[in-house]
N, C-alpha and C positions, 0 to 999 in steps of 0.2 A: 909196333903193335897196331893193328888196324882197328877201326871203330867196331867192326863186327866181332872181332875176337875179344875186345874189351867188354862189349855187352854180354857176350856169352860167358866170359869168366865172371862178370858181375852177377849174372843170373845164377850161375852155378854156386857161387859163394853165398848168395842170398838164400838159395834153396837149402844148402848145407846148414847154414845158420838157423833157419827155420826148423829143419829136421832135428838138430841138436836141441834147440829150445823146446820143441815139442816132446822130446824124450826126457830131458833133464828137469825142466821146470815143474812138472807135476810132482816129482819126488822131492824137490827142494821146497815146494809150496806146502807139502804135508809135514815138514819137520817142525818140531816144537820151537826151535830157536827162530826159524823164519816167521812163524806165527806170532811169537812174542814181539819180534822187531816190527812186523807189519801192524800189529795192534797198537804198539807204542807210537809208531809214526802216524797212524790214523788219529789217535787220541790227541797228539800234538797238533796235527792239522786241523782238527775240529776246534780245539781251543784257540788256535790262531784265527780261524774263521769267525768264531764267536767274538773275539776281541776286536777284530777288524770291523765286524758288523756293529758292535756297540760304539766304536769310535765314529763310524759313518753316521749312525743315528744321532750322536751328540753333535757332530758338525752340522748335520742337516737341521736339527732343532735350533742351533745357534743362528744359522743362516736364515731360517724362517722368522726368528725373532727380530733379527736385524732388518729383514725385509718389511715386517709389520711396522717396526718403528720408523723406517724410512718412508713407508707409505703414509703413515699417520702424520709425519712431519711435512710431507709434500702436500697433503690435503689441508693442513692447518699451519700455514707459514707464520 
């Protein structure tokens, strides 16, 4: 198989996949089951983001406290 035939076959496959996705995905996206799964996944993702953000803020506050203590100790040996 030459490089040109490989590129042509890859492009044809990519085009066909895009065509199928364009025809099938709108129908799948409108189904109630897909909507429920998507909403559930988004809710879990949002909860994960909120938990990660809270953890980050806690770590940041602890680091700021340690920095302030270290700064105070450095200034008052």
